[in-house]
N, C-alpha and C positions, 0 to 999 in steps of 0.2 A: 800322392798315394797320402792317407786317412793315414792321422795322430789318434795311438791306443788314448782309451781311455786318460790311464793313470796320466802318461806324460801331457794328455789334451790338458788333465785336471792340474796338472801342477803347473802349465803357460801360461793360463787363465790365472792362477792364486797367484803366481809372480809376478801379473801386469797390473792385478791389481792392488798389489802391495805397492806398487811403483807410483803409480795414481793416488795413493792414498801417501805417500812421502810426499811427492810431487806438484799433489792438490791440484788434481783434473778432473775438472765437475762432468766438466762431457767427457770426458772418452769413461767414467766411472758410469755414467746412466748409458752406458752404448751397451757396454757388459753386464748391467741388468737386463739391458733388451735381450741380449744373446742369449743369456743365464735361464731367461721367460721364455723363449721360443724354447733353447733346448731339451727342454723339461730338465733340467740340472740346476735351475738354484735351491730349491733343496737340501743337495747333499753338502754334506759339511767337507771343507769348513765355508765356502762361499758365503754360507748368512752373515756370518762375524766379518768376514774377510771384507765382504762390500758394505758392511754397515759402520765398519771402521772407514775406510776410504768416503762414505757420506759425512762422518761427523768433521775427521777432520779436513774437508775443505767447507766445511762450516755451514753445510745443507741439513739443516736440524727435522726442517719440513719434510725431504724426502727421508731424510734417516727416520722417520717417527712412522713415515705409510709404511716403510720395508721393516721395520718394528710387527707391525701391526699382520700382516702378510707371513710369518714365521709361527708355526705355530705351537715347536716345546724350543723355547728360549733358553739358554744354558747360560751359567752366570761370568764366561768369558762376555756371551753379548750384553749384557746387564750393566758387566764393564765400561762397556765401552759406552752406551748411551747414559749411563751416567756421569760417566767421565765429563761426555763431553758438556752437559746441562751443568755439572760445578766450572766451567770454562763462561759459560753462558752470560747473558747480562741478568735474567732474572732465575741464581741457582737456586733459588728456592723450589722452582719445579722435579730439583731433585730429589723432597720427601713421598710424594707418591708414586715412584718411580719404585723409589729404595721398598715403599709399606706392597707394591703391589710383586715384588719380586717375592719380597717373605710367603706375606698372604695367599697368592691366586699362585704363583709357581714353585711356593715350597723349596725356595733353594735360598742357602745359607750364604753371604758376606765370608768373600774372602778377605784376605790380607789387604788387597790393591782398591778392593772397593769401602772398608772401612777408613783406609787412610784418606779417599775417596771423599766420603760424607762427613770427617771430622775438618778437611779442608773447606767442603760445601759449606759446615756448617760457620767458618773462620768469615768466612764471603757478606754470610745475610748481614751480619752478626748474630749468631741464635747463642747463646750459652745453655739454656736449657738443653736445647737439643745436643749441643755440645757436650754437656756433662753427660747426659743418656748414651751418647754415643762412646765416651770415656768408659762407662759402667759398664756399656756389653764387651768392648774393649778385654774388661781384667778380667772379664770369668767368659772369654772366648780361649780356644787356640793360642790368637795372637796378642795376650798379654804381655809378652818381651819382647815384642815386635819394634825393633828401634825406630824403624820408618814413620811406625801407626804413631808413638812416642813424639818424634819428631813436627809431625802433624797436628799433634796434641801440644806441644808447647808455641804452636803456630798462632793453632786457635783461643789458648786464653791470652796470649798477649796480644791479637788484636781486638778480646774481647775488654782487655782492657785486664786481668789477672791476672798481675804480672808475677806474685806471689804462688799462683798454682802451675802458673810455667816454667816456674823456678823448679818448683819439686819434683814437676814431672821432666824438667832437665837435667837436671842431679841422678834421676833413677835411669839415663840413657850408659848402657857402657860404655859404646863406640861412636861418640859423637861426632855426627856427620857436621858439615858445612852450614846444611837449610837449619838442622835446631841451633848453633853457635849466634846464626845471623837470625834467628827469629826471634830469638832472649836477648841478644842487644837493643834487637829493632822496637821489642818489646817496653825495656828500658828505659832507651831513646822516649819513644812516644808518651811513656805516662810520666816523664819527667825525672826522672830517679837518674838523671846524668851520671852522675859517680862511681854506682853501682855498673852502667851502662859501658864507660869508660875501662874498668875495673875488670872486666868480662873481657872488651872489644881485645886491651893489649893480651889477653889471655890465648885469644884463640889461633889454632897453627897453620891459619890461612884467612886473606881479610882480604875480601872482592871490591873493586869499585864500589858497587851496591851498599856494601854496611860503610865505608869509608863516607859517602853521601848522606846516609840516613843517619850519623851521629853528625857527623859538622853544620847538616839542616836542623838536625833538634839542636845544637847548641846555638845557633841563630835564631832561632824561631824560641827560643827561652833566653835571648838577651845579651850570652856567654858571646860573643863577637871574637873578643880577643880569646879565646881558647879554639875557636872557630877556625879562628885562621891561622893559630898551633899549631891545627891535624892537619888542616890545607898541608901546609909549608912539611909535616911530616911527612904524607902520603904524596909529595912530588920526591923527597929524598927516598923514598921506597921503592920507586920507579915504576908506581900506577898509573896503567893506561888511562888516561881520561876518555873512555868514550862514550861517552853521558853527558850536555851540556848539565845537566842538574845542579851537579857540583858544582862548576862553575857559578851558576846563577846567583846560590847559596854564597861563596864566598864573596862574589862582587856588593851584596847584598848586604852582610857585614861591613868589608868597606864601608859602604855609603853611611851609614848608621853611625860609625865612628869619625866619617868625615875622613877618611884616609888620601884624600887624591893622588898621591903618590902611586900610593898601594895598586887606585883602580887603574889609574896608568896603567903600570905593568900586566895586573892581570887582564886587560885590553889586548894589550899585546901576546897576551899567552893565546886566550881568543883565538886571536887568526892566524897566530901563527898552527893551531891546532885542528885551523879547516871551520871553525864556527861563525866566521865574519858574517853570512847570510842566515844562521839561527833565530828567529824571532823572538824567545824567550828569554838569550844572553841580548840582545839589540834592547829590547824595554827595561831590562836591567842596568845597562850599559848607561843607557838615558837615565834612570831614575837616581845611580847613584853621582852622576856631574852633576847632576841640580840637588841632589845633597851638598857634595863635597864645594856649595859656592860655585861651580862654574859653570855657566849657564849653556853658555856658547857653544861649548862641546859636547852637552846637549844636545842645545839644538841642529848642531851639525850629526850623530850620532844619528838621532832621529831621525833626519833628513838624508840620509845615507844607509837603512834601514831599503833593503831590495825589494821583501817580499811584499806584500799589499798590509797596507796598515791594520793591526784590528783595534779596536774599540779598548785595549790597554794599549797599545805604543799612542793613541791620541789621549787618551786621558792622561797617560803620564805626565808628557807632555807638558799637557794643561794645565796641570797641578804645578808641574816645578814652575811654568813661567811664573803661575799665582802666588807660589812662596816666593818668588825673587822681585814682588811686587809690581811686577808686569800684564796689568789688567788688561791691558789693551790688547798683545798679543795673545790673550789665553782666548776671549773673546773668535778675534780673526780666525785660532787655529777653530774653535769651534764650531764656525762659518763653515769653513773647510772640510771637516770631518765630515762633518754631514751632507753638504754638499758631493761627497767620495760616495756616498750611500751605505756611509759608517754610523748605525741608531749610535747614540750615547746611555750609555749605564745609570746607573744612580752614582756611582761612585764620581764622573765625568761632571755632575749638577754638582757633588758637594766641590769640589776643585774648582769651579765659575762660580757660583755663590760665594763661596771664599775669596777670591780674587776680586767682585765686588766690593765686599764686604771691607777687604784692607785696601782700597785704594777710593773707596765713596761715592761710587757709581749705585745710587740708591737703587734709583728706578731699575735700572739694568739687573737688577738682583731681582728686585719684583717682578718684572719680567719672564724668568729666566727662572723662577720658582712655578711662576703658572704656569708655563708650558711643557713643565715636565710632565701633569695627566692630562692635560689639553691636544699637546700634541704627541708626547710619547709615551701615555699610559701609566706611566710611571709614578704609583702612589707614592710622594713624600713621607720619608720613615723621620724619627724623633732627630735623627745628623739635617736634615737637609732644614726641617725646623729652628734647632740653635745657629744651624750657620745663618739661616737670614732673621732672625731673631737678633744676632752679635751684630750683621750689618746695619738693624734697624735702628742698636743703641749705639752700635761705632759712629754711627750720622748725627746723633744727638731727637733722633726719633722716638725719646724713652715712653710717649702716652702710646706707640702706633704698637712701643715692643711688649708695653702691659697691658692689652690687650689682645697681642697675638699669644702670650705664654699663659690668658685665663680662656681662651677658643677653641686651641689647637688642640686636636682626636687623643694628644698620645700625651701621655703626665709625665712633666716635667723632671728632669735629672737632673745630678748634680750637676754637671758640663752646663745644659740650657739655666740653672740659675746663676751658677757662676759666671754665663758671659753677660745675663744685665747689670749680677750686680756691680760689674767691670765698670761698663756703662755707665752704671751711673755713678762711679767713686768717678768716673773719669771724666762727670760731664756735668759734676758735682753736685747733683740733687741728694743732698745728706735726708734729709726725710724718708723718700723713695728708696734708696739705699737699703736705709736699716730695717723698713718691712720685709723689701726683698732677703735678705738675710740672715730674720727671722722664720721667713718661709723656710730657706737651704738649711738652718742646722737643726729643722725640724727629721731630714731626709739621715741626719749623721754621716756627714760627708765621710768617706776614706779618703784623698789625700793631704798630701801635705798645704799644696797651693791651693785649694777651697779654704782650709786655717787663717793661713796667713792675708787670703785674700779676705774673710769675716774681720780678723783682726784689726784690719788696717781701715777698713770702713766700721768699726765701731771706738778707732781711735781719732777719725776723719771728725767723727760727732763728738769728739770729747768722754765716749760713754766706755770712763776706763773701767768699769769693773764688770763691763759687758766683755770688754777684752779680757781682761783678767779670766773667767769664766772661759772663754776660747781657749785658753792658755788649757786651763785648766782640764776639757774634753779632749782635749786634744793628750796629754799626757796619761785618763781616764783609758785611751783606744789606745795606747800603745804607735802613734804617731808621730813620728820625728819630725821638725822640721829639715826640709831636702839644703843642705851647705849648699853653696853656690861655687862655681868655676869657670873658669876657662882653660880654653883647651887650645895651642897655636904647634903645628907643625912645620917648621920650616930647613927644608932638605932632608940632613940627616939628625936634626936632635929637634926634639918633642919635648914640650915643659908645660905641665896640667897648672894651674896658679889658683888660688883661693882666696879671699876675701880678706886684705892685711898682712898675710903671710906672704914673704920675697924670697928666694931664696941666697941664702947667704956668700956662694961667688957672686952673685951677678945683683945683691941688695944694691950695691952702691951707683954701678950702672942706670942701675934699672930707674930708681927713684930720683936721681941725678938728672933725668932726660925729662922722668914729668916732670921735676920742677924745672927744667928747661922752660917745655912746651908750656906750661900751668902760666907763667910770666908772661911770653906771646899772647895766650887768648885770654888775658889780663886786660894786653895792652889793645886786642880790640875786641871789647865791650863783654868778655862773660862775665857774669854771674854765676855763682855756684846756686841750686837750685839744690837745698835741703828736705821739701818737703816727704819725699821717698826715706827719708829717715826717721822714723816715727819712735824713737825711740827720746826718751825723758835728759836729754843732753845741752849741754851750753854748745852756742851755734858753731863758735867754731871745732869745736867736739865733732860735729856731724860733716864738717867742711874735710878734716882729714879722714873718718869715714868713707867719704865719697872717692875721696885722692888716691885710694889705696884696692878699691873695686877691682874686682876680679881682671873684666874685661881690656882695663887699662894698663895693666900687668903687662897680660897677652900681646896686647899692641906695642910697648915698648920693649918687648924683648923681640918683638918683629921686628923691629924698623932697627935695633941694633944689628941682629943675626944675620937678617935679608938680604938678597941682593939688591943695590940701586934700581928705585921702579918698578919693583916687582909690587904683585899684589901680596898684601899683607891678609892671610883667611885665620878668621878665629870663631870656635864654636864656646856653644855657651850654653850651660843647663838652665837658664831660666832667663826672665825675661827680661831686657837691657829699660835702665831705668832711666826715666827721664831726663836726668843729667848726665850720665853717661854718651846718652844720646846727641846730645849736644857739645859735648866735646870733642867725639869720633868726626867730625861731622868740621870742627876746629880743627882736629891736628889731620884731615888728608888735606884740610886747604895748605898746611903751614907745613908739612912736610909733601904735597905736592904725590903724595900714595892714594891709591885707591885700597880702600877696607872691607875688608867684605866679613860682619860680625852674623852668624845663623845661630839667633836667641831659640828657647822652647817656643814662639808660633811664629815667627820668618824667619827672610832674609832680609839684613841691612847693607846694599850697597853706599858706602861713602864716596865723594867724590868730590873734588873743586868746590867744597866743603857743602856741597847739601846730603841728602840720604834717597837710596831710591822709592821710601817710603814714604816721602812726599811727607815726611812727618805725621802722619798716620798711621797709624799701627796697636 
């Protein structure tokens, strides 16, 4: 028995709605064919329902063809088409369709279309069109629509106009979750973290997304401690971590702060949450263990990545090995990476040339630099030229380095000239060093470490007036010398040491231990190298300054507080001086302990009186 037309229509309409929700493209196509054969294709509501099913199944080509067959599209049909284009990879295609709706079919946008238009402007992003949409909204019947206003807050935030976003936000009477999240995200993305936090704590509800946005923004800005505190608060509030991204952000914070114990706890947490096979987190833990001086755990984590290792995995491990002075391991990894079919990227070669630079593999570094363009089509950037310049300079090939800095296709920046100047100082070429210093000064450097390098260069040359001018220039530009410090984490105790500053409650123990170690070192032939103390002081005063360098205080604290036989791990914000490097080797031999120091350039593993850098750093 045949169904009566109304029932038949209703059944087909229901079936179309079902295929749209479940995304069954084959079924949608069959229904389309049936409607054409039955001659009821143009009957409402089939055009809109069919079109909706195509767009929700991401069949945009079929949707456009269908739209062209419809004689009189209505505003609802345009809504579906515009929403599909706003969600697509080319949201800019939204605009011609919107214009056609107004000029050809003389249809005025409703609240849904206006909100979709603003969302498309956020995805372009196009602030000019966004402002036009805002202006149209103000004179439309939907001027007070809170959903459209929420879209405007999101649009202005994504376009970096957070003040405009806040004005719209303040005008919303019933603020929904979307506008709260957009406003907090906008402040966070613009670096206005205090305002983001203030608004964040006022939110009536906080999803894992907004927690993630704020935590990752804090990490990105360098506020690692605040990011970790916020993550702990997130756990206390019982927020379900249904996305690995927030974990990768806090793992990055732990890595940058060298908090190995916390990093291990986060690793356990990620496994308990079922993210053991997540490659993004796997890469983050490889990086974390390497930055926390535990290169063995880094390598174990790398080997356990279950999914196919991507270029990020390989590169992270290559860079980690390089920073720990394991250049040979970096090169072996690179060969394995290429053999497995993974193409290296720009960062891979930065790590490889860095590895060669810090172990003196000059010829290998040259070969790798040439192979970038020749074998992989990667045009060397300024960073690659700087790494090569550093490689040549460290190894004493100063004339070759000087020629490179003249002929390199990109203009050398502060980092490139500073690398060259450091090499001149290291190898005692005072004349060339002064020339390079003059070139560097023309750039009006921005970093305090560069000014210290310049000051040291003029001090080595005995050019005291030039040295004084460098100090004056620092004052004029408001650049302060970065204070050196060393950080050590021992079990539940952590301590930050600055040169010459010893906590009162530990002063006698730390200085007493250092004096005992000094006696033993002098028995073994140690003579203080005061050349790094570039002040007009008596020799004994220079030795006293060296005696209380921050890394020595931190190591003494570690020897007193840590379990016998365990490694002592210290993080220093500046480069280890030559005398402290010698002292660390001797203390490792005397105490029978491994001492790992992460300085501004690399890791030093001191063990049995030797350092992993081979005294080449």
